[in-house]
C-alpha positions in Angstrom: 157.4 -70.7 53.8 158.6 -70.5 57.4 162.0 -72.0 57.7 164.9 -70.3 59.5 168.3 -72.1 59.3 170.3 -72.2 62.4 174.1 -71.9 62.9 176.0 -71.0 59.8 173.6 -72.5 57.4 171.4 -71.4 54.4 168.4 -72.9 52.7 169.0 -73.4 49.0 166.5 -74.1 46.1 168.3 -76.1 43.5 168.7 -74.7 40.0 167.8 -77.6 37.7 170.1 -78.2 34.8 168.7 -78.6 31.3 167.9 -82.2 30.4 169.0 -81.9 26.7 172.3 -81.3 25.2 173.0 -78.4 22.8 172.5 -80.8 19.9 169.1 -81.9 21.2 169.9 -85.2 22.8 167.8 -85.9 25.8 169.7 -87.0 28.9 167.8 -89.4 31.1 167.3 -88.5 34.8 169.5 -91.3 36.1 172.4 -90.1 33.9 172.2 -86.4 34.9 174.6 -84.9 37.4 173.2 -83.7 40.7 172.8 -79.9 40.4 175.6 -77.9 42.1 174.0 -74.5 41.7 171.1 -73.0 43.6 169.3 -69.9 44.8 169.5 -68.9 48.5 166.0 -68.7 49.9 166.7 -68.3 53.6 169.7 -67.3 55.6 170.7 -67.8 59.3 171.2 -64.7 61.3 174.8 -65.8 61.8 175.6 -65.5 58.0 176.5 -62.1 56.8 178.1 -62.8 53.4 175.0 -64.3 51.7 171.5 -62.9 51.2 168.3 -64.3 49.7 168.3 -64.4 46.0 172.0 -65.1 45.6 172.9 -67.9 43.2 175.6 -70.0 44.7 177.8 -72.9 43.7 178.3 -75.8 46.2 179.7 -79.3 46.4 177.7 -82.0 44.5 177.1 -84.1 47.6 176.8 -81.3 50.1 173.9 -80.6 52.4 170.8 -82.3 53.6 167.7 -82.4 51.3 164.4 -81.5 52.9 160.9 -81.1 51.6 158.8 -78.0 52.5 155.3 -77.6 51.2 155.9 -80.2 48.5 159.2 -78.6 47.2 162.7 -79.9 47.7 165.4 -77.8 49.2 168.9 -78.2 50.6 170.2 -77.0 53.9 173.8 -76.2 53.5 176.6 -75.2 55.9 178.3 -72.1 54.6 181.6 -74.1 54.4 180.1 -76.2 51.6 179.4 -73.1 49.4 182.3 -72.4 47.0 181.1 -68.9 45.8 178.4 -66.6 44.5 177.6 -66.5 40.7 177.3 -62.8 39.6 
């Protein structure tokens, strides 16, 4: 994939949440919350605190969704990222 974010932005691949509860109840797609975790797959040259492979937490309604080679990604401004999951 050839996508280079510009400015202070990163490209995120969403980490999908499980669609069943711990007791086995299936949660329909329309009742699931929008994922707020993702893996950084591309970083702008202006961003030094994140690198590819980092798992980050971001606002539920942040970023712009794009489709690249049939996969969905988010382009996020670094101000919309709350932190890195270690």
